Structure formats: C-alpha cells, structure tokens
All heavy atoms as TSV, in Angstrom:
chain	resi	resn	atom	element	x	y	z
A	1	MET	N	N	44.696	46.774	34.988
A	1	MET	CA	C	44.892	45.494	35.714
A	1	MET	C	C	46.335	45.134	35.573
A	1	MET	O	O	46.964	45.180	34.436
A	1	MET	CB	C	44.056	44.524	35.076
A	1	MET	CG	C	43.934	43.198	35.891
A	1	MET	SD	S	42.745	41.920	35.352
A	1	MET	CE	C	41.203	42.721	35.557
A	2	LYS	N	N	47.094	44.737	36.448
A	2	LYS	CA	C	48.401	44.362	36.608
A	2	LYS	C	C	48.651	43.018	35.978
A	2	LYS	O	O	47.699	42.116	36.047
A	2	LYS	CB	C	48.995	44.503	37.819
A	2	LYS	CG	C	49.093	45.944	38.457
A	2	LYS	CD	C	49.730	46.009	39.880
A	2	LYS	CE	C	49.741	47.485	40.277
A	2	LYS	NZ	N	50.410	47.551	41.552
A	3	GLN	N	N	49.868	42.769	35.595
A	3	GLN	CA	C	50.210	41.503	34.951
A	3	GLN	C	C	50.111	40.412	35.962
A	3	GLN	O	O	49.540	39.361	35.441
A	3	GLN	CB	C	51.708	41.568	34.498
A	3	GLN	CG	C	52.200	40.305	33.852
A	3	GLN	CD	C	51.694	40.221	32.418
A	3	GLN	OE1	O	51.448	41.323	31.795
A	3	GLN	NE2	N	51.544	39.072	31.886
A	4	LEU	N	N	50.348	40.489	37.180
A	4	LEU	CA	C	50.195	39.441	38.138
A	4	LEU	C	C	48.653	39.200	38.288
A	4	LEU	O	O	48.333	37.959	38.395
A	4	LEU	CB	C	50.810	39.859	39.503
A	4	LEU	CG	C	50.791	38.800	40.612
A	4	LEU	CD1	C	51.526	37.518	40.284
A	4	LEU	CD2	C	51.270	39.422	41.952
A	5	ASP	N	N	47.865	40.130	38.341
A	5	ASP	CA	C	46.372	39.981	38.572
A	5	ASP	C	C	45.769	39.143	37.307
A	5	ASP	O	O	45.035	38.247	37.380
A	5	ASP	CB	C	45.647	41.298	38.759
A	5	ASP	CG	C	46.099	42.055	39.919
A	5	ASP	OD1	O	46.439	41.278	40.925
A	5	ASP	OD2	O	45.939	43.315	40.032
A	6	GLN	N	N	46.330	39.597	36.171
A	6	GLN	CA	C	45.902	38.834	34.940
A	6	GLN	C	C	46.333	37.373	34.953
A	6	GLN	O	O	45.478	36.545	34.611
A	6	GLN	CB	C	46.482	39.497	33.764
A	6	GLN	CG	C	45.841	40.819	33.413
A	6	GLN	CD	C	46.498	41.536	32.247
A	6	GLN	OE1	O	47.603	41.233	31.822
A	6	GLN	NE2	N	45.865	42.637	31.717
A	7	SER	N	N	47.564	37.135	35.306
A	7	SER	CA	C	48.040	35.717	35.355
A	7	SER	C	C	47.207	34.916	36.361
A	7	SER	O	O	46.917	33.702	36.161
A	7	SER	CB	C	49.486	35.783	35.682
A	7	SER	OG	O	50.208	36.366	34.777
A	8	PHE	N	N	46.920	35.527	37.496
A	8	PHE	CA	C	46.142	34.817	38.514
A	8	PHE	C	C	44.732	34.506	38.121
A	8	PHE	O	O	44.305	33.275	38.212
A	8	PHE	CB	C	46.057	35.653	39.756
A	8	PHE	CG	C	45.435	35.048	40.921
A	8	PHE	CD1	C	46.016	34.029	41.660
A	8	PHE	CD2	C	44.062	35.425	41.363
A	8	PHE	CE1	C	45.410	33.398	42.724
A	8	PHE	CE2	C	43.514	34.812	42.234
A	8	PHE	CZ	C	44.144	33.837	43.068
A	9	ILE	N	N	44.047	35.414	37.285
A	9	ILE	CA	C	42.765	35.191	36.971
A	9	ILE	C	C	42.760	34.081	35.832
A	9	ILE	O	O	41.854	33.133	35.898
A	9	ILE	CB	C	42.121	36.505	36.431
A	9	ILE	CG1	C	41.827	37.373	37.485
A	9	ILE	CG2	C	40.786	36.150	35.565
A	9	ILE	CD1	C	41.420	38.814	37.070
A	10	ILE	N	N	43.706	34.084	34.882
A	10	ILE	CA	C	43.757	33.081	33.780
A	10	ILE	C	C	44.122	31.789	34.358
A	10	ILE	O	O	43.488	30.788	34.006
A	10	ILE	CB	C	44.867	33.526	32.751
A	10	ILE	CG1	C	44.409	34.813	31.985
A	10	ILE	CG2	C	45.175	32.343	31.841
A	10	ILE	CD1	C	45.409	35.411	31.181
A	11	GLY	N	N	44.969	31.788	35.422
A	11	GLY	CA	C	45.265	30.523	36.148
A	11	GLY	C	C	44.096	29.853	36.950
A	11	GLY	O	O	43.995	28.697	36.822
A	12	ILE	N	N	43.269	30.678	37.444
A	12	ILE	CA	C	42.151	30.323	38.217
A	12	ILE	C	C	41.167	29.625	37.158
A	12	ILE	O	O	40.648	28.547	37.489
A	12	ILE	CB	C	41.497	31.354	39.019
A	12	ILE	CG1	C	42.261	31.731	40.150
A	12	ILE	CG2	C	40.097	30.904	39.646
A	12	ILE	CD1	C	42.545	30.669	41.191
A	13	PHE	N	N	40.888	30.299	36.048
A	13	PHE	CA	C	40.017	29.795	35.192
A	13	PHE	C	C	40.560	28.509	34.427
A	13	PHE	O	O	39.781	27.576	34.124
A	13	PHE	CB	C	39.720	30.846	34.050
A	13	PHE	CG	C	38.585	31.780	34.397
A	13	PHE	CD1	C	38.880	32.858	34.982
A	13	PHE	CD2	C	37.278	31.336	34.448
A	13	PHE	CE1	C	37.871	33.814	35.410
A	13	PHE	CE2	C	36.179	32.143	34.795
A	13	PHE	CZ	C	36.580	33.428	35.258
A	14	GLY	N	N	41.921	28.355	34.309
A	14	GLY	CA	C	42.476	27.299	33.757
A	14	GLY	C	C	42.363	25.927	34.702
A	14	GLY	O	O	41.964	24.907	34.340
A	15	LEU	N	N	42.463	26.179	35.912
A	15	LEU	CA	C	42.163	25.163	37.097
A	15	LEU	C	C	40.690	24.925	37.077
A	15	LEU	O	O	40.283	23.596	37.146
A	15	LEU	CB	C	42.626	25.642	38.411
A	15	LEU	CG	C	44.118	25.670	38.680
A	15	LEU	CD1	C	44.358	26.394	39.988
A	15	LEU	CD2	C	44.690	24.306	38.559
A	16	ILE	N	N	39.786	25.707	36.882
A	16	ILE	CA	C	38.349	25.474	36.916
A	16	ILE	C	C	38.002	24.531	35.724
A	16	ILE	O	O	37.336	23.561	35.727
A	16	ILE	CB	C	37.550	26.689	36.788
A	16	ILE	CG1	C	37.584	27.420	38.208
A	16	ILE	CG2	C	36.084	26.356	36.399
A	16	ILE	CD1	C	36.952	28.792	38.183
A	17	GLY	N	N	38.654	24.899	34.608
A	17	GLY	CA	C	38.679	24.154	33.328
A	17	GLY	C	C	39.221	22.685	33.489
A	17	GLY	O	O	38.650	21.691	33.009
A	18	LEU	N	N	40.234	22.574	34.243
A	18	LEU	CA	C	40.870	21.326	34.491
A	18	LEU	C	C	39.927	20.404	35.352
A	18	LEU	O	O	39.817	19.254	35.029
A	18	LEU	CB	C	42.206	21.400	35.215
A	18	LEU	CG	C	42.938	20.246	35.650
A	18	LEU	CD1	C	43.382	19.429	34.349
A	18	LEU	CD2	C	44.125	20.573	36.461
A	19	PHE	N	N	39.383	21.024	36.318
A	19	PHE	CA	C	38.563	20.187	37.118
A	19	PHE	C	C	37.179	19.794	36.402
A	19	PHE	O	O	36.755	18.647	36.546
A	19	PHE	CB	C	38.056	20.845	38.403
A	19	PHE	CG	C	39.244	21.153	39.403
A	19	PHE	CD1	C	39.596	22.383	39.997
A	19	PHE	CD2	C	39.976	20.113	39.756
A	19	PHE	CE1	C	40.662	22.539	40.785
A	19	PHE	CE2	C	41.020	20.205	40.691
A	19	PHE	CZ	C	41.382	21.334	41.173
A	20	ILE	N	N	36.782	20.658	35.627
A	20	ILE	CA	C	35.559	20.218	34.699
A	20	ILE	C	C	35.964	19.192	33.772
A	20	ILE	O	O	35.162	18.226	33.663
A	20	ILE	CB	C	34.947	21.458	33.925
A	20	ILE	CG1	C	34.458	22.465	34.806
A	20	ILE	CG2	C	33.908	20.889	32.888
A	20	ILE	CD1	C	33.875	23.768	34.199
A	21	GLY	N	N	37.133	19.309	33.253
A	21	GLY	CA	C	37.600	18.176	32.345
A	21	GLY	C	C	37.846	16.923	33.042
A	21	GLY	O	O	37.771	15.834	32.347
A	22	LEU	N	N	38.139	16.767	34.315
A	22	LEU	CA	C	38.385	15.638	35.043
A	22	LEU	C	C	36.995	14.821	35.203
A	22	LEU	O	O	36.932	13.694	35.142
A	22	LEU	CB	C	38.909	15.875	36.465
A	22	LEU	CG	C	40.378	16.250	36.468
A	22	LEU	CD1	C	40.809	16.689	37.918
A	22	LEU	CD2	C	41.234	15.048	35.962
A	23	PHE	N	N	35.871	15.597	35.310
A	23	PHE	CA	C	34.628	15.039	35.446
A	23	PHE	C	C	33.971	14.674	34.100
A	23	PHE	O	O	33.313	13.550	34.136
A	23	PHE	CB	C	33.636	16.022	36.097
A	23	PHE	CG	C	33.960	16.230	37.509
A	23	PHE	CD1	C	34.386	17.427	38.110
A	23	PHE	CD2	C	33.769	15.024	38.400
A	23	PHE	CE1	C	34.648	17.618	39.488
A	23	PHE	CE2	C	34.014	15.401	39.764
A	23	PHE	CZ	C	34.534	16.517	40.289
A	24	VAL	N	N	34.320	15.325	33.028
A	24	VAL	CA	C	33.690	14.925	31.863
A	24	VAL	C	C	34.712	14.157	30.894
A	24	VAL	O	O	34.233	13.878	29.679
A	24	VAL	CB	C	33.160	16.130	31.001
A	24	VAL	CG1	C	32.038	16.841	31.773
A	24	VAL	CG2	C	34.157	17.106	30.733
A	25	LYS	N	N	35.763	13.791	31.327
A	25	LYS	CA	C	36.826	12.968	30.760
A	25	LYS	C	C	37.370	13.624	29.379
A	25	LYS	O	O	37.829	12.984	28.530
A	25	LYS	CB	C	36.253	11.658	30.235
A	25	LYS	CG	C	35.607	10.930	31.439
A	25	LYS	CD	C	36.741	10.506	32.449
A	25	LYS	CE	C	36.003	9.562	33.538
A	25	LYS	NZ	N	36.530	9.760	34.777
A	26	ASN	N	N	37.455	14.968	29.342
A	26	ASN	CA	C	38.127	15.792	28.348
A	26	ASN	C	C	38.918	16.822	29.013
A	26	ASN	O	O	38.683	18.033	28.855
A	26	ASN	CB	C	37.039	16.460	27.344
A	26	ASN	CG	C	36.333	15.454	26.493
A	26	ASN	OD1	O	36.874	14.411	26.032
A	26	ASN	ND2	N	35.042	15.789	26.138
A	27	ILE	N	N	40.014	16.499	29.614
A	27	ILE	CA	C	40.772	17.242	30.345
A	27	ILE	C	C	41.424	18.345	29.495
A	27	ILE	O	O	41.416	19.563	29.839
A	27	ILE	CB	C	41.903	16.480	31.009
A	27	ILE	CG1	C	41.339	15.504	32.149
A	27	ILE	CG2	C	42.919	17.501	31.761
A	27	ILE	CD1	C	42.232	14.579	32.760
A	28	MET	N	N	42.030	18.098	28.360
A	28	MET	CA	C	42.746	18.932	27.643
A	28	MET	C	C	41.733	20.038	26.988
A	28	MET	O	O	42.012	21.312	27.020
A	28	MET	CB	C	43.509	18.286	26.516
A	28	MET	CG	C	44.545	19.232	25.812
A	28	MET	SD	S	45.596	18.081	24.713
A	28	MET	CE	C	45.488	18.982	23.248
A	29	VAL	N	N	40.694	19.722	26.449
A	29	VAL	CA	C	39.661	20.545	25.853
A	29	VAL	C	C	39.109	21.552	26.926
A	29	VAL	O	O	39.262	22.733	26.772
A	29	VAL	CB	C	38.431	19.780	25.266
A	29	VAL	CG1	C	37.410	20.675	24.868
A	29	VAL	CG2	C	38.964	18.943	24.161
A	30	TRP	N	N	38.779	21.086	28.138
A	30	TRP	CA	C	38.216	21.930	29.015
A	30	TRP	C	C	39.196	22.918	29.741
A	30	TRP	O	O	38.960	24.055	30.200
A	30	TRP	CB	C	37.430	21.182	30.135
A	30	TRP	CG	C	36.119	20.780	29.666
A	30	TRP	CD1	C	35.730	19.574	29.067
A	30	TRP	CD2	C	34.899	21.602	29.457
A	30	TRP	NE1	N	34.473	19.660	28.672
A	30	TRP	CE2	C	34.026	20.887	28.853
A	30	TRP	CE3	C	34.693	23.007	29.819
A	30	TRP	CZ2	C	32.711	21.473	28.578
A	30	TRP	CZ3	C	33.452	23.570	29.453
A	30	TRP	CH2	C	32.525	22.647	28.977
A	31	THR	N	N	40.476	22.388	29.797
A	31	THR	CA	C	41.616	23.221	30.433
A	31	THR	C	C	41.892	24.366	29.431
A	31	THR	O	O	41.961	25.571	29.834
A	31	THR	CB	C	42.882	22.410	30.458
A	31	THR	OG1	O	42.623	21.393	31.477
A	31	THR	CG2	C	43.975	23.275	31.072
A	32	PHE	N	N	41.932	24.063	28.109
A	32	PHE	CA	C	41.986	25.120	27.118
A	32	PHE	C	C	40.758	26.086	27.034
A	32	PHE	O	O	40.936	27.376	26.886
A	32	PHE	CB	C	42.376	24.615	25.729
A	32	PHE	CG	C	43.753	24.104	25.556
A	32	PHE	CD1	C	43.889	22.818	24.976
A	32	PHE	CD2	C	44.810	24.761	26.053
A	32	PHE	CE1	C	45.192	22.368	24.787
A	32	PHE	CE2	C	46.092	24.314	25.853
A	32	PHE	CZ	C	46.167	23.059	25.170
A	33	VAL	N	N	39.685	25.688	27.270
A	33	VAL	CA	C	38.360	26.505	27.330
A	33	VAL	C	C	38.522	27.436	28.562
A	33	VAL	O	O	38.218	28.581	28.521
A	33	VAL	CB	C	37.098	25.498	27.424
A	33	VAL	CG1	C	35.954	26.434	27.737
A	33	VAL	CG2	C	36.922	24.941	26.071
A	34	GLY	N	N	38.995	26.883	29.671
A	34	GLY	CA	C	39.166	27.691	30.873
A	34	GLY	C	C	40.121	28.797	30.673
A	34	GLY	O	O	39.969	29.967	31.095
A	35	ILE	N	N	41.334	28.537	29.990
A	35	ILE	CA	C	42.342	29.581	29.718
A	35	ILE	C	C	41.800	30.587	28.822
A	35	ILE	O	O	42.120	31.803	28.856
A	35	ILE	CB	C	43.560	28.751	29.121
A	35	ILE	CG1	C	44.248	27.870	30.302
A	35	ILE	CG2	C	44.560	29.865	28.552
A	35	ILE	CD1	C	45.369	27.122	29.771
A	36	ALA	N	N	41.002	30.113	27.727
A	36	ALA	CA	C	40.473	30.986	26.744
A	36	ALA	C	C	39.512	31.972	27.424
A	36	ALA	O	O	39.406	33.146	27.182
A	36	ALA	CB	C	39.806	30.350	25.668
A	37	VAL	N	N	38.652	31.481	28.375
A	37	VAL	CA	C	37.764	32.388	29.025
A	37	VAL	C	C	38.369	33.415	29.959
A	37	VAL	O	O	38.098	34.545	30.072
A	37	VAL	CB	C	36.716	31.531	29.929
A	37	VAL	CG1	C	35.960	32.387	30.903
A	37	VAL	CG2	C	35.748	30.689	29.088
A	38	GLY	N	N	39.561	32.879	30.703
A	38	GLY	CA	C	40.365	33.780	31.468
A	38	GLY	C	C	40.944	34.844	30.631
A	38	GLY	O	O	41.059	36.016	31.004
A	39	TYR	N	N	41.501	34.447	29.372
A	39	TYR	CA	C	41.991	35.408	28.461
A	39	TYR	C	C	41.069	36.519	28.039
A	39	TYR	O	O	41.241	37.639	27.894
A	39	TYR	CB	C	42.666	34.786	27.324
A	39	TYR	CG	C	43.253	35.597	26.308
A	39	TYR	CD1	C	44.499	36.416	26.602
A	39	TYR	CD2	C	42.785	35.806	25.011
A	39	TYR	CE1	C	45.094	37.089	25.660
A	39	TYR	CE2	C	43.259	36.638	24.078
A	39	TYR	CZ	C	44.404	37.307	24.364
A	39	TYR	OH	O	45.063	38.065	23.439
A	40	VAL	N	N	39.848	36.131	27.709
A	40	VAL	CA	C	38.780	36.954	27.282
A	40	VAL	C	C	38.529	38.050	28.399
A	40	VAL	O	O	38.256	39.267	28.126
A	40	VAL	CB	C	37.480	36.275	26.809
A	40	VAL	CG1	C	36.244	37.156	26.663
A	40	VAL	CG2	C	37.749	35.560	25.481
A	41	ILE	N	N	38.348	37.448	29.639
A	41	ILE	CA	C	38.028	38.274	30.747
A	41	ILE	C	C	39.167	39.231	31.101
A	41	ILE	O	O	38.779	40.530	31.398
A	41	ILE	CB	C	37.704	37.452	32.060
A	41	ILE	CG1	C	36.404	36.820	31.723
A	41	ILE	CG2	C	37.705	38.301	33.310
A	41	ILE	CD1	C	35.985	35.745	32.807
A	42	THR	N	N	40.337	38.942	31.029
A	42	THR	CA	C	41.566	39.796	31.442
A	42	THR	C	C	41.904	40.708	30.326
A	42	THR	O	O	42.551	41.734	30.576
A	42	THR	CB	C	42.690	38.943	31.869
A	42	THR	OG1	O	43.148	38.149	30.828
A	42	THR	CG2	C	42.260	38.211	33.096
A	43	PHE	N	N	41.694	40.282	29.099
A	43	PHE	CA	C	42.206	41.233	27.953
A	43	PHE	C	C	41.179	41.924	27.146
A	43	PHE	O	O	41.149	43.084	27.034
A	43	PHE	CB	C	43.121	40.476	26.991
A	43	PHE	CG	C	43.705	41.321	25.881
A	43	PHE	CD1	C	44.740	42.292	26.191
A	43	PHE	CD2	C	43.158	41.285	24.683
A	43	PHE	CE1	C	45.254	43.077	25.278
A	43	PHE	CE2	C	43.738	42.053	23.660
A	43	PHE	CZ	C	44.747	42.967	23.932
A	44	TRP	N	N	40.203	41.066	26.564
A	44	TRP	CA	C	39.262	41.651	25.595
A	44	TRP	C	C	38.209	42.484	26.252
A	44	TRP	O	O	37.786	43.476	25.642
A	44	TRP	CB	C	38.742	40.439	24.796
A	44	TRP	CG	C	39.792	40.089	23.757
A	44	TRP	CD1	C	40.352	38.751	23.862
A	44	TRP	CD2	C	40.290	40.656	22.727
A	44	TRP	NE1	N	41.191	38.603	22.925
A	44	TRP	CE2	C	41.190	39.774	22.109
A	44	TRP	CE3	C	40.053	41.779	22.057
A	44	TRP	CZ2	C	42.008	40.014	20.937
A	44	TRP	CZ3	C	40.666	42.236	21.064
A	44	TRP	CH2	C	41.722	41.213	20.405
A	45	ILE	N	N	37.634	42.124	27.321
A	45	ILE	CA	C	36.607	42.885	28.081
A	45	ILE	C	C	37.245	44.320	28.302
A	45	ILE	O	O	36.441	45.456	27.986
A	45	ILE	CB	C	35.927	42.214	29.150
A	45	ILE	CG1	C	35.145	41.065	28.648
A	45	ILE	CG2	C	35.152	43.159	29.969
A	45	ILE	CD1	C	34.642	40.104	29.699
A	46	PRO	N	N	38.307	44.502	29.070
A	46	PRO	CA	C	38.781	45.851	29.276
A	46	PRO	C	C	39.243	46.587	27.956
A	46	PRO	O	O	39.053	47.741	27.865
A	46	PRO	CB	C	40.075	45.515	30.101
A	46	PRO	CG	C	39.856	44.244	30.893
A	46	PRO	CD	C	39.084	43.417	29.773
A	47	PHE	N	N	39.711	45.908	26.866
A	47	PHE	CA	C	39.997	46.543	25.694
A	47	PHE	C	C	38.846	47.134	25.005
A	47	PHE	O	O	38.822	48.210	24.612
A	47	PHE	CB	C	40.642	45.446	24.718
A	47	PHE	CG	C	40.982	45.955	23.445
A	47	PHE	CD1	C	42.019	46.762	23.133
A	47	PHE	CD2	C	40.148	45.733	22.254
A	47	PHE	CE1	C	42.217	47.258	21.808
A	47	PHE	CE2	C	40.279	46.107	20.973
A	47	PHE	CZ	C	41.473	46.961	20.824
A	48	PHE	N	N	37.742	46.337	24.981
A	48	PHE	CA	C	36.512	46.892	24.350
A	48	PHE	C	C	35.782	48.032	25.274
A	48	PHE	O	O	35.254	48.907	24.779
A	48	PHE	CB	C	35.492	45.754	24.045
A	48	PHE	CG	C	35.827	44.901	22.912
A	48	PHE	CD1	C	35.955	43.594	23.028
A	48	PHE	CD2	C	36.114	45.582	21.653
A	48	PHE	CE1	C	36.274	42.803	21.900
A	48	PHE	CE2	C	36.500	44.692	20.514
A	48	PHE	CZ	C	36.639	43.366	20.657
A	49	LYS	N	N	35.957	47.842	26.563
A	49	LYS	CA	C	35.434	48.892	27.320
A	49	LYS	C	C	36.235	50.282	27.130
A	49	LYS	O	O	35.579	51.280	27.092
A	49	LYS	CB	C	35.698	48.500	28.884
A	49	LYS	CG	C	35.056	49.301	29.878
A	49	LYS	CD	C	35.169	48.823	31.208
A	49	LYS	CE	C	34.605	49.888	32.333
A	49	LYS	NZ	N	34.794	49.319	33.695
A	50	LYS	N	N	37.532	50.156	26.972
A	50	LYS	CA	C	38.323	51.309	26.798
A	50	LYS	C	C	38.023	52.005	25.301
A	50	LYS	O	O	37.895	53.084	25.158
A	50	LYS	CB	C	39.823	51.068	26.802
A	50	LYS	CG	C	40.768	52.207	26.664
A	50	LYS	CD	C	42.169	51.905	26.662
A	50	LYS	CE	C	42.656	51.474	27.928
A	50	LYS	NZ	N	44.150	51.216	28.024
A	51	GLN	N	N	37.823	51.136	24.372
A	51	GLN	CA	C	37.502	51.501	23.067
A	51	GLN	C	C	36.154	52.233	23.071
A	51	GLN	O	O	35.924	53.270	22.412
A	51	GLN	CB	C	37.453	50.354	22.095
A	51	GLN	CG	C	38.788	49.761	21.764
A	51	GLN	CD	C	39.722	50.816	21.078
A	51	GLN	OE1	O	39.261	51.594	20.256
A	51	GLN	NE2	N	40.987	50.666	21.478
A	52	SER	N	N	35.148	51.734	23.713
A	52	SER	CA	C	33.877	52.366	23.814
A	52	SER	C	C	33.926	53.778	24.568
A	52	SER	O	O	33.280	54.705	24.072
A	52	SER	CB	C	32.893	51.409	24.383
A	52	SER	OG	O	33.064	51.318	25.747
A	53	GLN	N	N	34.785	53.833	25.557
A	53	GLN	CA	C	34.861	55.075	26.282
A	53	GLN	C	C	35.619	56.136	25.310
A	53	GLN	O	O	35.209	57.268	25.318
A	53	GLN	CB	C	35.810	54.879	27.518
A	53	GLN	CG	C	35.088	54.186	28.694
A	53	GLN	CD	C	35.818	53.950	29.799
A	53	GLN	OE1	O	37.177	54.140	29.820
A	53	GLN	NE2	N	35.294	53.412	30.919
A	54	LEU	N	N	36.663	55.669	24.550
A	54	LEU	CA	C	37.270	56.614	23.616
A	54	LEU	C	C	36.293	57.085	22.595
A	54	LEU	O	O	36.342	58.230	22.134
A	54	LEU	CB	C	38.445	55.813	22.991
A	54	LEU	CG	C	39.689	55.805	23.886
A	54	LEU	CD1	C	40.783	54.963	23.196
A	54	LEU	CD2	C	40.242	57.094	24.359
A	55	LYS	N	N	35.521	56.082	22.072
A	55	LYS	CA	C	34.494	56.398	21.080
A	55	LYS	C	C	33.561	57.490	21.543
A	55	LYS	O	O	33.097	58.439	20.771
A	55	LYS	CB	C	33.827	55.241	20.585
A	55	LYS	CG	C	32.940	55.419	19.434
A	55	LYS	CD	C	32.434	53.839	18.866
A	55	LYS	CE	C	31.643	54.137	17.684
A	55	LYS	NZ	N	31.093	52.814	17.260
A	56	LYS	N	N	33.051	57.376	22.811
A	56	LYS	CA	C	32.106	58.290	23.374
A	56	LYS	C	C	32.870	59.637	23.521
A	56	LYS	O	O	32.208	60.633	23.323
A	56	LYS	CB	C	31.513	57.823	24.756
A	56	LYS	CG	C	30.699	56.638	24.678
A	56	LYS	CD	C	30.192	56.163	26.000
A	56	LYS	CE	C	29.234	54.912	25.854
A	56	LYS	NZ	N	28.830	54.442	27.155
A	57	LYS	N	N	33.989	59.615	23.987
A	57	LYS	CA	C	34.708	60.815	24.188
A	57	LYS	C	C	34.982	61.704	22.967
A	57	LYS	O	O	34.809	62.873	22.761
A	57	LYS	CB	C	36.129	60.471	24.789
A	57	LYS	CG	C	36.874	61.694	25.200
A	57	LYS	CD	C	38.305	61.267	25.871
A	57	LYS	CE	C	39.065	62.598	26.218
A	57	LYS	NZ	N	40.376	62.138	26.785
A	58	ASN	N	N	35.298	60.911	21.819
A	58	ASN	CA	C	35.356	61.532	20.529
A	58	ASN	C	C	34.159	62.122	19.940
A	58	ASN	O	O	34.249	62.950	19.045
A	58	ASN	CB	C	36.091	60.544	19.544
A	58	ASN	CG	C	37.542	60.309	19.912
A	58	ASN	OD1	O	38.233	61.186	20.603
A	58	ASN	ND2	N	38.043	59.062	19.507
A	59	MET	N	N	32.971	61.444	20.246
A	59	MET	CA	C	31.804	61.891	19.753
A	59	MET	C	C	31.259	63.229	20.337
A	59	MET	O	O	30.388	64.047	19.850
A	59	MET	CB	C	30.673	60.867	19.812
A	59	MET	CG	C	30.940	59.624	18.996
A	59	MET	SD	S	29.620	58.383	19.136
A	59	MET	CE	C	28.538	59.108	18.107
A	60	LYS	N	N	31.795	63.513	21.514
A	60	LYS	CA	C	31.274	64.750	22.339
A	60	LYS	C	C	31.974	66.018	21.644
A	60	LYS	O	O	32.943	66.111	21.073
A	60	LYS	CB	C	31.771	64.710	23.802
A	60	LYS	CG	C	30.897	63.734	24.423
A	60	LYS	CD	C	31.213	63.726	25.893
A	60	LYS	CE	C	30.283	62.745	26.668
A	60	LYS	NZ	N	30.616	62.779	28.012
C-alpha cells in the first residue's frame, strides 16, 4: 500500500471519528479513536499478514 493511500485511509477514519465525536460531544476522543483505527488498518493488519505468510513459508 502506498503512502498516499495510507494517508487517505487514516484521514477518512479520522473524519468519521470527528463526526461521531460531534454527536456524542467527545470530539477529541473520537477523532483519536478514528485515527487509531485507521492506523491499525493501514499498518498492523498488513504487517501481521506478511508475518504469517513468512512463517508459513519458513515451515515448508
């Protein structure tokens, strides 16, 4: 995944968190939650997927 794609995904989740925060009156908390979810989706899920593929490859 390219850097621009990652930034776009994190930004979209940040905006979703911002809109949720506007409704529940905790703007900062939900914005950070949105950014954190975007970070998990763009970095950690591909990282663990790659690690599991390497582990399977090394076991063969």
